[in-house]
Residue frames as a rotation matrix with the C-alpha (Angstrom) as fourth column:
MET 1
0.284 0.807 0.518 35.79
-0.894 0.418 -0.161 47.01
-0.346 -0.418 0.840 6.20
SER 2
-0.729 -0.568 0.382 36.63
-0.434 0.815 0.384 43.30
-0.530 0.115 -0.841 6.09
ASN 3
-0.700 0.465 -0.543 34.91
-0.391 0.386 0.835 40.84
0.598 0.797 -0.088 3.75
THR 4
-0.688 0.436 -0.580 33.35
0.669 0.692 -0.272 39.15
0.283 -0.575 -0.768 6.76
THR 5
-0.646 0.436 -0.627 31.82
0.215 -0.684 -0.697 42.41
-0.733 -0.585 0.348 7.91
ALA 6
-0.709 0.358 -0.607 30.49
-0.696 -0.494 0.521 43.08
-0.113 0.792 0.600 4.41
PHE 7
-0.689 0.435 -0.579 28.82
-0.002 0.798 0.603 39.65
0.724 0.417 -0.549 4.21
ARG 8
-0.625 0.439 -0.645 27.19
0.780 0.329 -0.533 40.21
-0.022 -0.836 -0.548 7.58
SER 9
-0.934 0.331 -0.134 25.43
-0.330 -0.944 -0.032 43.38
-0.137 0.014 0.990 6.45
HIS 10
-0.381 0.870 0.312 21.67
0.072 0.364 -0.929 43.12
-0.922 -0.331 -0.201 6.79
ILE 11
-0.954 0.221 -0.203 19.61
-0.232 -0.112 0.966 42.24
0.191 0.969 0.158 3.68
PRO 12
-0.198 0.950 0.240 15.83
-0.874 -0.061 -0.482 42.16
-0.444 -0.305 0.843 3.48
THR 13
-0.247 0.216 0.945 14.05
0.194 0.966 -0.170 38.96
-0.949 0.142 -0.281 2.59
PRO 14
-0.937 -0.190 -0.293 14.01
-0.223 -0.321 0.921 38.86
-0.269 0.928 0.259 -1.26
THR 15
0.123 0.986 0.113 10.76
-0.163 0.132 -0.978 39.04
-0.979 0.102 0.177 -3.16
LEU 16
-0.895 -0.428 0.124 10.62
0.010 0.259 0.966 37.29
-0.445 0.866 -0.228 -6.54
SER 17
0.202 0.965 -0.165 8.00
-0.330 -0.092 -0.939 37.65
-0.922 0.244 0.300 -9.25
GLY 18
0.680 0.120 -0.723 7.49
-0.733 0.075 -0.677 36.08
-0.027 0.990 0.138 -12.64
GLN 19
0.926 -0.376 -0.037 10.34
0.361 0.909 -0.208 33.90
0.111 0.179 0.978 -13.92
HIS 20
0.584 -0.746 0.320 13.20
-0.580 -0.659 -0.478 36.19
0.568 0.093 -0.818 -12.89
GLU 21
0.248 -0.606 -0.756 16.30
0.513 0.744 -0.428 34.38
0.822 -0.282 0.495 -11.60
PRO 22
0.971 0.105 -0.217 17.11
0.241 -0.436 0.867 35.25
-0.004 -0.894 -0.448 -7.97
VAL 23
0.268 -0.912 0.311 20.29
-0.221 -0.372 -0.901 37.15
0.938 0.173 -0.302 -7.17
TRP 24
0.508 -0.099 -0.856 22.17
0.712 0.608 0.352 35.56
0.485 -0.788 0.379 -4.28
ASN 25
0.148 -0.451 0.880 23.18
-0.431 -0.830 -0.353 37.85
0.890 -0.328 -0.317 -1.45
ALA 26
-0.198 -0.259 -0.945 24.87
0.730 0.605 -0.318 36.84
0.654 -0.753 0.069 1.77
GLY 27
-0.468 0.006 0.884 24.12
-0.399 -0.894 -0.206 38.61
0.789 -0.449 0.420 5.00
LEU 28
-0.947 0.197 0.256 21.70
-0.194 0.288 -0.938 38.24
-0.258 -0.937 -0.234 7.89
LEU 29
-0.395 0.878 -0.272 18.39
-0.178 0.217 0.960 36.41
0.901 0.427 0.071 7.69
SER 30
0.731 0.682 -0.008 16.32
-0.032 0.045 0.998 36.94
0.681 -0.730 0.055 10.83
SER 31
0.606 -0.581 0.544 19.59
-0.795 -0.460 0.395 37.88
0.021 -0.671 -0.741 12.61
VAL 32
0.553 -0.459 0.696 21.29
0.091 0.863 0.497 34.62
-0.828 -0.211 0.519 11.57
TYR 33
-0.214 -0.779 -0.589 24.36
-0.617 -0.360 0.700 34.66
-0.757 0.513 -0.404 9.34
VAL 34
0.880 0.449 0.154 23.88
-0.123 0.529 -0.840 33.43
-0.459 0.720 0.520 5.74
ASP 35
0.027 -0.913 0.408 26.85
0.420 0.381 0.824 31.70
-0.907 0.149 0.394 4.14
PRO 36
-0.036 -0.082 -0.996 28.15
-0.620 -0.780 0.087 33.55
-0.784 0.620 -0.023 1.04
THR 37
-0.935 -0.324 0.146 28.19
-0.105 0.644 0.757 30.34
-0.339 0.693 -0.636 -1.07
ALA 38
-0.266 0.877 -0.400 25.22
-0.959 -0.283 0.018 30.35
-0.098 0.388 0.917 -3.44
PRO 39
0.027 0.343 0.939 23.10
-0.265 0.908 -0.324 27.16
-0.964 -0.240 0.115 -3.49
THR 40
-0.907 -0.250 -0.338 23.22
-0.398 0.254 0.881 24.93
-0.134 0.934 -0.330 -6.56
ASP 41
-0.241 0.870 -0.430 20.26
-0.712 0.142 0.688 23.25
0.660 0.472 0.585 -8.27
GLY 42
0.222 0.471 -0.854 18.20
0.184 0.840 0.511 21.24
0.958 -0.270 0.100 -5.80
GLN 43
-0.596 -0.489 -0.637 19.74
0.714 0.038 -0.699 22.82
0.366 -0.871 0.327 -2.72
CYS 44
0.527 0.707 0.473 18.10
0.289 -0.672 0.682 25.07
0.800 -0.223 -0.558 -0.18
LEU 45
-0.241 -0.588 0.772 19.11
-0.587 -0.546 -0.599 26.97
0.773 -0.597 -0.214 2.93
ILE 46
0.442 0.286 -0.850 19.57
0.434 0.762 0.481 24.72
0.785 -0.582 0.213 5.95
TYR 47
0.666 -0.147 0.731 20.09
-0.596 -0.693 0.405 26.05
0.447 -0.706 -0.549 9.44
ASP 48
0.030 -0.760 -0.649 23.37
0.355 0.615 -0.704 24.94
0.934 -0.209 0.288 11.05
ALA 49
0.894 0.441 0.078 22.73
0.076 -0.320 0.944 25.19
0.441 -0.839 -0.319 14.80
THR 50
0.452 -0.796 -0.402 26.37
0.879 0.321 0.352 24.49
-0.151 -0.512 0.845 15.68
ASN 51
-0.631 -0.760 0.156 27.62
0.774 -0.603 0.195 27.57
-0.054 0.243 0.968 13.86
ASP 52
-0.005 0.748 -0.663 24.36
0.490 -0.577 -0.654 29.52
-0.872 -0.328 -0.364 14.07
GLU 53
-0.523 -0.157 -0.838 24.14
-0.576 -0.660 0.483 30.12
-0.628 0.735 0.255 10.32
TYR 54
0.683 0.706 0.186 22.25
-0.225 0.446 -0.866 29.16
-0.695 0.550 0.464 7.20
VAL 55
-0.500 -0.855 -0.137 24.24
-0.482 0.144 0.864 27.13
-0.719 0.498 -0.484 4.65
PRO 56
0.102 0.503 -0.858 23.33
-0.982 0.186 -0.008 25.69
0.156 0.844 0.513 1.23
GLY 57
-0.850 -0.403 0.340 22.58
-0.452 0.888 -0.077 21.98
-0.271 -0.220 -0.937 1.31
LEU 58
-0.475 0.688 -0.549 20.12
-0.228 0.506 0.832 19.17
0.850 0.520 -0.083 0.74
VAL 59
0.092 0.608 0.789 17.29
-0.977 -0.100 0.191 18.48
0.194 -0.788 0.585 3.15
ALA 60
-0.860 -0.511 0.014 18.06
-0.499 0.833 -0.241 15.25
0.112 -0.214 -0.970 5.02
ASP 61
-0.718 0.689 -0.097 14.43
0.695 0.717 -0.055 14.46
0.032 -0.107 -0.994 5.88
VAL 62
-0.709 0.605 0.363 10.97
-0.420 -0.775 0.472 15.99
0.567 0.183 0.803 5.62
GLU 63
-0.877 0.459 -0.139 8.31
0.389 0.509 -0.768 15.56
-0.282 -0.728 -0.625 8.30
LEU 64
-0.695 0.701 0.160 4.71
-0.165 -0.371 0.914 15.69
0.700 0.609 0.374 7.10
ALA 65
-0.328 0.724 0.606 1.39
-0.914 -0.083 -0.397 15.80
-0.237 -0.684 0.689 8.85
ASP 66
-0.583 0.108 0.805 -0.33
-0.054 0.984 -0.171 12.40
-0.811 -0.143 -0.568 9.15
GLY 67
-0.673 0.423 -0.607 -3.06
-0.733 -0.268 0.626 13.22
0.102 0.866 0.490 6.68
THR 68
-0.124 0.690 0.713 -6.02
-0.277 0.666 -0.692 10.97
-0.953 -0.283 0.108 5.85
ALA 69
-0.469 0.030 0.883 -7.28
0.729 0.577 0.368 9.09
-0.499 0.816 -0.292 2.83
ALA 70
0.560 0.784 0.267 -9.61
0.814 -0.463 -0.350 12.01
-0.151 0.413 -0.898 2.12
ALA 71
0.941 -0.315 0.121 -6.90
-0.290 -0.939 -0.187 14.63
0.173 0.141 -0.975 2.64
PRO 72
0.647 -0.746 -0.155 -3.47
0.752 0.659 -0.032 12.99
0.126 -0.096 0.987 2.14
SER 73
0.612 -0.459 -0.644 -0.50
0.197 -0.701 0.686 14.94
-0.766 -0.547 -0.339 3.45
LEU 74
-0.633 -0.742 -0.221 1.45
-0.111 -0.196 0.974 14.49
-0.766 0.641 0.041 0.19
ARG 75
0.222 0.850 0.478 -0.93
0.629 0.249 -0.736 15.41
-0.745 0.464 -0.479 -2.60
PHE 76
-0.587 -0.404 0.702 -1.27
0.810 -0.273 0.519 17.32
-0.018 0.873 0.488 -5.85
ALA 77
-0.864 0.203 -0.460 -2.37
-0.085 -0.961 -0.264 20.89
-0.496 -0.189 0.848 -6.43
ASN 78
-0.548 0.667 -0.504 -4.92
-0.793 -0.224 0.566 19.80
0.265 0.710 0.652 -9.03
ASP 79
0.170 0.575 -0.800 -6.07
-0.141 0.818 0.558 16.69
0.975 0.018 0.220 -7.15
LEU 80
-0.240 -0.345 0.908 -6.19
-0.820 -0.429 -0.380 17.30
0.520 -0.835 -0.179 -3.40
ASP 81
0.451 0.458 0.766 -7.73
-0.819 0.554 0.151 13.96
-0.355 -0.695 0.625 -2.43
THR 82
0.952 -0.245 -0.183 -5.14
0.118 0.848 -0.517 11.77
0.282 0.470 0.836 -4.18
GLY 83
0.226 -0.935 0.275 -1.74
-0.666 -0.354 -0.656 11.04
0.710 -0.035 -0.703 -2.65
LEU 84
-0.247 -0.454 -0.856 0.07
0.361 0.777 -0.516 9.50
0.899 -0.437 -0.028 0.33
TYR 85
0.308 0.341 0.888 -0.89
-0.711 -0.538 0.453 9.55
0.633 -0.771 0.076 4.01
TRP 86
-0.825 -0.529 0.200 -0.04
-0.504 0.528 -0.684 7.83
0.256 -0.665 -0.702 7.31
ALA 87
-0.009 0.884 -0.468 -2.50
-0.388 0.428 0.816 4.93
0.922 0.188 0.339 7.70
ALA 88
0.978 0.208 -0.014 -1.22
-0.074 0.409 0.909 3.33
0.195 -0.888 0.416 10.93
ALA 89
0.471 -0.856 0.212 2.02
-0.536 -0.087 0.840 2.52
-0.701 -0.509 -0.500 12.72
ASN 90
-0.513 -0.821 0.251 4.66
-0.212 0.404 0.890 1.56
-0.832 0.404 -0.381 10.12
THR 91
-0.159 0.564 0.810 2.04
0.837 0.512 -0.192 1.81
-0.523 0.648 -0.554 7.37
ILE 92
-0.848 -0.095 -0.521 1.86
-0.195 -0.859 0.474 4.14
-0.493 0.503 0.710 4.36
GLY 93
0.029 0.925 0.379 -1.52
0.498 0.316 -0.808 4.68
-0.867 0.212 -0.451 2.76
PHE 94
-0.972 -0.233 0.019 -2.19
0.117 -0.414 0.903 5.49
-0.202 0.880 0.430 -0.90
SER 95
-0.139 0.986 -0.090 -5.50
0.399 -0.028 -0.917 7.14
-0.907 -0.163 -0.389 -1.71
ALA 96
-0.969 0.003 0.248 -7.32
0.230 -0.362 0.903 8.14
0.093 0.932 0.350 -4.89
ALA 97
-0.309 0.888 0.341 -10.51
-0.025 -0.366 0.930 10.17
0.951 0.279 0.135 -5.03
GLY 98
-0.161 0.195 0.968 -10.40
-0.881 -0.471 -0.051 10.43
0.446 -0.860 0.248 -1.25
VAL 99
0.863 0.471 0.184 -10.56
-0.505 0.791 0.345 6.65
0.017 -0.391 0.920 -0.72
SER 100
-0.029 -0.896 0.444 -7.78
-0.738 0.319 0.595 4.37
-0.674 -0.310 -0.670 0.48
GLN 101
0.683 0.228 -0.694 -6.73
-0.700 0.474 -0.534 2.14
0.207 0.850 0.484 -2.40
MET 102
0.479 -0.623 -0.618 -3.56
0.291 0.777 -0.558 0.52
0.828 0.088 0.554 -1.05
THR 103
0.819 -0.337 0.463 -1.50
-0.571 -0.412 0.710 0.28
-0.048 -0.847 -0.530 2.12
LEU 104
0.375 -0.794 -0.478 2.12
0.061 0.536 -0.842 -0.74
0.925 0.287 0.249 2.51
SER 105
0.845 -0.082 0.529 3.40
-0.535 -0.173 0.827 -1.83
0.024 -0.981 -0.190 5.93
ASP 106
-0.186 -0.973 0.136 6.43
-0.980 0.193 0.042 -3.62
-0.067 -0.125 -0.990 7.30
THR 107
-0.542 0.005 0.840 4.54
-0.255 0.952 -0.171 -6.91
-0.801 -0.307 -0.515 7.02
ALA 108
-0.192 0.582 0.790 2.15
0.761 0.597 -0.254 -6.72
-0.620 0.552 -0.557 4.06
LEU 109
-0.964 0.082 -0.254 0.98
-0.231 -0.734 0.639 -5.01
-0.134 0.674 0.726 0.89
THR 110
-0.384 0.908 0.168 -2.79
0.593 0.382 -0.709 -4.61
-0.708 -0.172 -0.685 0.80
VAL 111
-0.986 0.141 -0.086 -4.71
-0.154 -0.598 0.786 -3.53
0.060 0.789 0.612 -2.30
ASN 112
-0.265 0.964 0.033 -8.42
-0.688 -0.213 0.694 -2.78
0.675 0.162 0.720 -1.84
GLY 113
0.321 0.413 0.852 -8.42
-0.942 0.236 0.240 -4.78
-0.102 -0.880 0.465 1.40
ILE 114
0.992 -0.005 -0.129 -6.71
-0.024 0.974 -0.224 -7.85
0.126 0.225 0.966 -0.09
TYR 115
0.417 -0.896 0.153 -3.29
-0.409 -0.034 0.912 -8.98
-0.812 -0.443 -0.380 1.13
VAL 116
0.702 -0.170 -0.691 -1.25
-0.689 0.079 -0.720 -9.29
0.177 0.982 -0.062 -2.07
GLY 117
0.010 -0.757 -0.654 0.71
-0.481 0.569 -0.666 -12.52
0.877 0.321 -0.359 -2.37
SER 118
-0.464 -0.196 0.864 -0.28
-0.885 0.086 -0.457 -13.63
0.015 -0.977 -0.213 1.10
VAL 119
-0.382 0.280 -0.881 -1.15
-0.075 0.940 0.331 -17.16
0.921 0.193 -0.338 2.25
THR 120
-0.293 0.322 0.900 -3.49
-0.956 -0.124 -0.267 -18.13
0.026 -0.939 0.344 5.06
THR 121
-0.930 -0.039 -0.366 -4.57
-0.048 0.999 0.015 -21.49
0.365 0.032 -0.930 6.42
LEU 122
-0.109 0.947 0.304 -8.01
-0.977 -0.158 0.144 -22.88
0.184 -0.281 0.942 7.14
THR 123
-0.994 -0.099 0.053 -8.98
-0.109 0.962 -0.249 -26.08
-0.026 -0.253 -0.967 8.93
ALA 124
-0.381 0.909 -0.168 -12.39
-0.477 -0.038 0.878 -27.26
0.792 0.415 0.448 7.80
THR 125
-0.790 0.184 0.585 -14.84
-0.535 0.258 -0.804 -28.23
-0.298 -0.949 -0.106 10.52
GLY 126
-0.849 0.510 0.137 -17.53
0.516 0.743 0.427 -29.61
0.116 0.433 -0.894 8.25
GLY 127
-0.134 0.837 -0.530 -19.90
0.769 -0.249 -0.589 -26.85
-0.625 -0.486 -0.610 9.20
GLY 128
0.598 0.380 0.706 -19.73
0.780 -0.476 -0.406 -24.69
0.181 0.793 -0.581 6.09
ASP 129
0.092 -0.672 -0.735 -16.58
0.636 -0.528 0.563 -22.75
-0.767 -0.518 0.379 6.88
ALA 130
0.963 0.250 -0.099 -16.15
0.112 -0.708 -0.698 -19.48
-0.244 0.661 -0.710 5.00
ILE 131
0.171 -0.919 0.356 -13.05
0.984 0.138 -0.116 -19.07
0.058 0.370 0.927 2.86
PRO 132
0.225 -0.100 -0.969 -11.46
0.422 -0.886 0.190 -15.69
-0.878 -0.452 -0.157 3.76
LEU 133
0.790 0.157 0.592 -11.37
0.610 -0.284 -0.739 -13.10
0.052 0.946 -0.320 1.01
THR 134
0.901 -0.410 -0.144 -8.46
-0.337 -0.869 0.363 -11.14
-0.274 -0.278 -0.921 2.47
HIS 135
-0.090 -0.959 0.269 -5.74
-0.383 0.283 0.879 -13.46
-0.919 -0.024 -0.393 1.14
GLN 136
0.067 0.057 -0.996 -4.80
-0.997 -0.031 -0.069 -14.60
-0.034 0.998 0.055 -2.34
VAL 137
-0.349 -0.219 -0.911 -3.96
-0.330 0.939 -0.100 -18.17
0.877 0.266 -0.400 -1.33
VAL 138
0.227 0.466 0.855 -5.91
-0.974 0.121 0.193 -20.30
-0.014 -0.877 0.481 1.16
ALA 139
-0.606 -0.496 -0.622 -4.39
-0.452 0.858 -0.244 -23.62
0.655 0.133 -0.744 2.25
VAL 140
0.245 0.875 0.417 -7.09
-0.925 0.082 0.372 -25.93
0.292 -0.476 0.829 3.59
THR 141
-0.924 -0.382 -0.026 -6.88
-0.345 0.858 -0.380 -28.98
0.168 -0.342 -0.924 5.84
SER 142
-0.070 0.955 -0.289 -9.93
-0.514 0.214 0.831 -31.26
0.855 0.207 0.475 5.75
GLN 143
-0.563 -0.042 0.826 -11.55
-0.806 0.252 -0.536 -33.10
-0.185 -0.967 -0.175 8.65
GLY 144
-0.287 0.523 0.803 -13.89
0.024 0.842 -0.540 -35.51
-0.958 -0.136 -0.254 6.89
ALA 145
-0.693 0.096 0.715 -15.58
0.702 0.318 0.637 -36.54
-0.166 0.943 -0.288 3.66
GLY 146
-0.011 0.746 0.665 -17.47
0.816 -0.378 0.437 -33.75
0.578 0.548 -0.605 1.94
ASP 147
-0.324 -0.162 -0.932 -16.26
0.766 -0.624 -0.158 -30.87
-0.556 -0.765 0.326 4.09
ALA 148
0.465 0.618 0.634 -18.36
0.864 -0.472 -0.174 -27.93
0.191 0.629 -0.754 2.98
LEU 149
-0.539 -0.622 -0.568 -16.72
0.646 -0.738 0.194 -24.54
-0.540 -0.263 0.800 2.31
THR 150
0.630 0.752 0.195 -18.41
0.728 -0.484 -0.486 -21.30
-0.271 0.448 -0.852 1.23
LEU 151
-0.609 -0.791 0.059 -17.01
0.750 -0.550 0.367 -18.36
-0.258 0.268 0.928 -0.70
ALA 152
0.280 0.736 -0.616 -18.69
0.476 -0.664 -0.577 -14.96
-0.834 -0.131 -0.536 -0.64
ALA 153
0.839 0.065 0.540 -18.73
0.518 -0.401 -0.756 -12.47
0.167 0.914 -0.370 -3.51
GLY 154
-0.041 -0.944 -0.328 -15.42
0.888 -0.185 0.421 -10.79
-0.458 -0.274 0.846 -4.17
THR 155
0.268 -0.005 -0.963 -14.20
-0.232 -0.971 -0.060 -7.70
-0.935 0.240 -0.262 -6.01
VAL 156
0.985 0.141 0.104 -14.10
0.064 0.260 -0.963 -7.75
-0.163 0.955 0.247 -9.80
GLY 157
0.505 -0.854 -0.123 -10.60
-0.482 -0.162 -0.861 -8.78
0.715 0.494 -0.494 -10.86
GLN 158
0.160 -0.418 0.894 -9.82
-0.960 0.143 0.239 -10.46
-0.228 -0.897 -0.379 -7.53
THR 159
0.151 -0.176 -0.973 -8.10
-0.442 0.868 -0.226 -13.85
0.884 0.464 0.054 -7.70
ILE 160
0.207 -0.106 0.973 -7.98
-0.943 0.245 0.227 -16.58
-0.262 -0.964 -0.049 -5.07
THR 161
-0.177 -0.331 -0.927 -6.29
-0.521 0.830 -0.197 -19.97
0.835 0.448 -0.319 -5.07
ILE 162
0.501 0.395 0.770 -7.64
-0.859 0.337 0.386 -22.69
-0.108 -0.855 0.508 -2.79
LEU 163
-0.301 -0.727 -0.617 -5.18
-0.662 0.625 -0.414 -25.49
0.687 0.284 -0.669 -2.02
TYR 164
0.888 0.460 0.004 -5.97
-0.350 0.671 0.654 -28.85
0.298 -0.582 0.757 -0.45
VAL 165
0.080 -0.990 0.114 -2.85
-0.772 -0.134 -0.622 -29.34
0.631 -0.039 -0.775 1.68
ALA 166
-0.922 -0.386 0.042 -3.70
-0.318 0.688 -0.652 -31.96
0.223 -0.615 -0.757 4.32
GLU 167
0.037 0.965 -0.259 -6.48
-0.399 0.252 0.881 -34.26
0.916 0.071 0.395 5.48
GLY 168
-0.143 -0.016 0.990 -7.61
-0.989 -0.019 -0.143 -35.32
0.021 -1.000 -0.013 8.88
ALA 169
0.021 0.182 0.983 -8.69
-0.254 0.952 -0.171 -38.78
-0.967 -0.246 0.066 7.76
GLY 170
-0.837 -0.403 0.369 -8.51
0.197 0.406 0.892 -40.88
-0.510 0.820 -0.260 4.62
THR 171
-0.528 0.591 0.610 -10.77
0.825 0.188 0.532 -40.23
0.200 0.784 -0.587 1.58
ASP 172
-0.118 0.448 -0.886 -11.62
0.478 -0.756 -0.446 -36.69
-0.870 -0.476 -0.125 2.71
THR 173
-0.270 0.048 0.962 -12.95
0.909 -0.318 0.271 -34.20
0.319 0.947 0.042 0.16
LEU 174
-0.655 0.098 -0.749 -13.53
0.259 -0.902 -0.344 -30.46
-0.710 -0.419 0.566 0.07
VAL 175
-0.126 0.699 0.704 -16.70
0.984 0.000 0.177 -29.15
0.124 0.715 -0.688 -1.55
ILE 176
-0.807 -0.264 -0.528 -16.49
0.340 -0.939 -0.050 -25.42
-0.483 -0.220 0.847 -2.29
THR 177
0.059 0.888 0.457 -19.72
0.998 -0.067 0.001 -23.54
0.032 0.456 -0.890 -2.94
PRO 178
-0.924 -0.383 -0.015 -19.16
0.383 -0.924 0.025 -19.94
-0.024 0.017 1.000 -4.02
SER 179
-0.371 0.805 -0.463 -21.94
-0.063 -0.519 -0.853 -17.38
-0.926 -0.287 0.243 -3.83
SER 180
0.818 0.522 -0.240 -22.00
-0.325 0.075 -0.943 -17.71
-0.474 0.849 0.231 -7.61
LEU 181
-0.284 -0.884 0.372 -19.78
-0.058 0.403 0.913 -19.88
-0.957 0.238 -0.166 -9.81
VAL 182
-0.029 0.297 -0.954 -20.00
-0.899 -0.426 -0.105 -19.08
-0.438 0.855 0.279 -13.52
GLY 183
-0.092 0.091 -0.992 -21.43
-0.804 0.581 0.128 -22.10
0.588 0.809 0.020 -15.34
TYR 184
-0.370 -0.106 -0.923 -21.37
0.280 0.934 -0.220 -24.32
0.886 -0.340 -0.316 -12.24
THR 185
0.717 0.623 0.313 -22.44
-0.170 -0.280 0.945 -24.54
0.676 -0.730 -0.095 -8.61
THR 186
0.862 -0.411 0.295 -19.58
-0.244 0.172 0.954 -26.27
-0.443 -0.895 0.048 -6.78
SER 187
0.310 -0.845 -0.435 -15.88
-0.617 0.169 -0.769 -27.12
0.724 0.507 -0.469 -7.08
THR 188
0.966 0.064 0.250 -14.70
-0.232 0.638 0.734 -30.29
-0.113 -0.768 0.631 -5.36
LEU 189
0.018 -0.991 -0.131 -11.11
-0.878 0.047 -0.476 -31.07
0.478 0.123 -0.870 -4.38
SER 190
0.820 0.493 -0.290 -10.76
-0.378 0.848 0.373 -34.80
0.430 -0.196 0.882 -3.83
ALA 191
0.644 -0.660 -0.387 -7.13
0.727 0.685 0.042 -35.34
0.237 -0.309 0.921 -2.86
VAL 192
0.551 -0.562 -0.617 -4.26
0.210 -0.622 0.754 -33.59
-0.807 -0.546 -0.225 -1.15
GLY 193
-0.600 -0.791 0.123 -2.45
0.404 -0.167 0.899 -31.55
-0.690 0.589 0.420 -3.79
ASP 194
-0.113 0.652 0.750 -5.63
0.968 -0.097 0.231 -30.60
0.223 0.752 -0.620 -5.67
SER 195
-0.629 -0.074 -0.774 -6.43
0.360 -0.910 -0.206 -26.92
-0.689 -0.408 0.599 -6.10
VAL 196
0.236 0.667 0.707 -8.70
0.971 -0.195 -0.140 -24.48
0.044 0.719 -0.694 -7.86
VAL 197
-0.826 -0.477 -0.300 -7.93
0.459 -0.879 0.133 -20.95
-0.327 -0.027 0.945 -9.07
LEU 198
0.178 0.970 0.164 -10.87
0.974 -0.150 -0.167 -18.56
-0.137 0.189 -0.972 -9.16
VAL 199
-0.931 -0.337 0.139 -11.24
0.358 -0.918 0.170 -15.04
0.070 0.208 0.976 -10.58
TYR 200
-0.195 0.905 -0.379 -14.14
0.612 -0.190 -0.768 -12.82
-0.766 -0.382 -0.517 -9.62
THR 201
-0.871 0.011 0.491 -15.99
0.439 -0.435 0.787 -11.30
0.222 0.901 0.374 -12.58
SER 202
-0.743 0.655 0.138 -19.12
-0.667 -0.742 -0.065 -9.20
0.060 -0.140 0.988 -12.96
SER 203
0.127 0.805 -0.580 -21.00
-0.622 0.520 0.586 -12.51
0.773 0.286 0.566 -13.26
GLY 204
0.908 0.145 0.392 -19.43
-0.411 0.483 0.773 -14.12
-0.078 -0.864 0.498 -10.20
TRP 205
0.063 -0.922 0.383 -16.49
-0.585 0.276 0.762 -16.44
-0.808 -0.272 -0.522 -9.55
ALA 206
0.811 0.092 -0.578 -14.99
-0.557 0.424 -0.714 -18.12
0.179 0.901 0.395 -12.62
ALA 207
0.591 -0.623 0.512 -12.73
0.074 0.675 0.735 -21.17
-0.803 -0.396 0.445 -12.40
VAL 208
0.790 -0.345 -0.506 -9.66
-0.612 -0.416 -0.672 -20.46
0.021 0.841 -0.540 -14.52
GLY 209
0.003 -0.844 -0.537 -7.22
-0.530 0.454 -0.717 -23.13
0.848 0.287 -0.446 -13.42
GLY 210
0.295 0.004 0.956 -5.94
-0.926 0.248 0.284 -25.42
-0.236 -0.969 0.077 -10.71
VAL 211
-0.774 -0.549 -0.316 -5.08
-0.588 0.808 0.036 -29.10
0.235 0.213 -0.948 -10.26
ASN 212
-0.816 0.424 -0.393 -7.90
0.328 0.899 0.290 -31.62
0.477 0.108 -0.872 -10.73
PRO 213
-0.760 0.648 0.047 -10.82
-0.414 -0.428 -0.803 -29.48
-0.500 -0.630 0.594 -9.55
VAL 214
-0.744 0.611 0.270 -14.15
0.665 0.635 0.394 -31.17
0.070 0.473 -0.879 -10.23
LEU 215
-0.874 0.459 -0.159 -16.75
-0.441 -0.887 -0.139 -28.59
-0.205 -0.051 0.977 -11.30
ALA 216
-0.723 0.691 0.025 -20.40
0.664 0.683 0.305 -29.45
0.193 0.237 -0.952 -11.09
């Protein structure tokens, strides 16, 4: 009997128990030839369709179910609602306690609904425009003196920087009125280049920096 014939002899699917090391046997697995070379650490059996055999190797890619924030497709045995899932096209979602905490796409990183490091623009109309909470930096263009801007409550720990970048006419000002501003009511930016940095706390928005903001 040739070596090839010996290796092709049928073997049953092995059953392992406890911590016993497996003994490698070549042969047939579901009528497909198994290469006699034993896998090394980290390798597994990969089907080679060209030669119709199983060979030791590394998995080139793994395809998972989409999953959800409540039941992520890549999760932990002791924490089934925490892990990674497919949130949308080209977007990976990260969940904890069954709730989406962060998404990473080809265009943005979003943490708790806030675009990290992102900048958006706003042109004031003088009618109490709302400053968006979904971006960390808001660049504002004024249209007149005393343009009123509002800022709703945020999430504790959230930061936002409001920049006065351009004016529609001379001597314009921006008057920002947050839902609550710790120790004050408004923050006024009087000239292009002025800014205010705000952090949301359990007591409301707190001014922690900026260039020439006038708090009142």
